[in-house]
C-alpha positions as CSV (number, residue, x, y, z in Angstrom):
1,M,19.7,-14.6,-50.1
2,T,21.6,-16.8,-49.7
3,G,22.5,-19.9,-50.2
4,A,21.0,-21.8,-48.2
5,I,17.8,-20.2,-48.7
6,K,18.3,-20.5,-53.1
7,F,18.8,-24.4,-52.4
8,R,15.7,-24.5,-50.4
9,E,13.6,-22.4,-53.4
10,A,15.2,-24.9,-56.3
11,V,14.2,-27.7,-53.8
12,H,10.4,-26.5,-53.4
13,L,10.0,-25.4,-56.8
14,A,12.1,-29.0,-58.3
15,H,8.9,-30.6,-56.5
16,K,6.2,-28.6,-56.6
17,Y,6.2,-28.9,-60.7
18,N,8.1,-32.4,-61.1
19,D,11.2,-30.1,-62.7
20,I,14.7,-31.4,-61.2
21,S,15.7,-28.5,-63.7
22,Y,15.3,-25.5,-60.2
23,M,18.0,-27.9,-58.9
24,D,20.4,-28.1,-61.3
25,T,20.5,-24.1,-61.8
26,W,21.3,-24.6,-57.8
27,R,23.9,-26.9,-58.0
28,D,25.4,-24.8,-60.6
29,E,25.8,-21.6,-59.1
30,Y,27.3,-22.9,-56.2
31,P,29.7,-25.4,-57.6
32,N,31.5,-25.0,-54.1
33,G,28.6,-26.2,-51.9
34,L,28.0,-23.5,-48.9
35,V,30.3,-22.6,-46.0
36,D,28.1,-23.2,-42.7
37,V,28.1,-21.2,-39.7
38,N,31.1,-22.7,-38.1
39,D,33.0,-22.6,-41.6
40,E,33.0,-25.6,-42.9
41,R,32.1,-26.2,-46.5
42,F,29.6,-28.6,-47.8
43,F,26.9,-29.7,-50.5
44,P,24.0,-30.0,-49.8
45,I,22.0,-33.1,-52.1
46,T,21.0,-32.2,-55.8
47,D,19.9,-35.6,-57.0
48,F,16.1,-34.5,-56.6
49,D,15.4,-38.5,-55.6
50,A,18.3,-38.8,-53.3
51,Y,17.1,-35.8,-51.1
52,D,13.8,-36.6,-51.5
53,N,15.1,-39.8,-49.7
54,A,16.8,-38.6,-47.4
55,W,14.0,-36.6,-46.5
56,D,12.3,-39.2,-46.1
57,S,14.5,-41.2,-43.6
58,M,14.4,-38.2,-41.3
59,T,12.6,-38.0,-38.2
60,Q,9.6,-35.3,-38.4
61,S,11.6,-33.3,-35.0
62,T,15.1,-33.8,-38.0
63,R,12.8,-32.1,-40.5
64,E,10.9,-29.3,-38.6
65,E,14.8,-28.6,-37.6
66,I,16.1,-27.5,-40.4
67,D,12.8,-25.6,-40.9
68,K,13.2,-23.7,-38.6
69,R,17.1,-22.7,-39.9
70,Y,15.3,-22.3,-43.0
71,E,13.1,-20.1,-41.5
72,E,15.6,-18.3,-39.0
73,E,17.5,-17.5,-42.4
74,L,14.9,-15.1,-44.1
75,V,15.0,-12.2,-40.9
């Protein structure tokens, strides 16, 4: 399972159980963030409230595109 998929799972579990420790655990496991397909390093938002605010501010099409990318990684 890639770091991006683990991140998505941590976010899902954090929301499901209202427990930010899942995101904290992910951040501790990936202190150097992730590397995208262009070999650029990035750091997903691991603050629970900041993540929610960022997600809620996105358009529906942007959220769908993100979900699609995570699904493709599972293949």
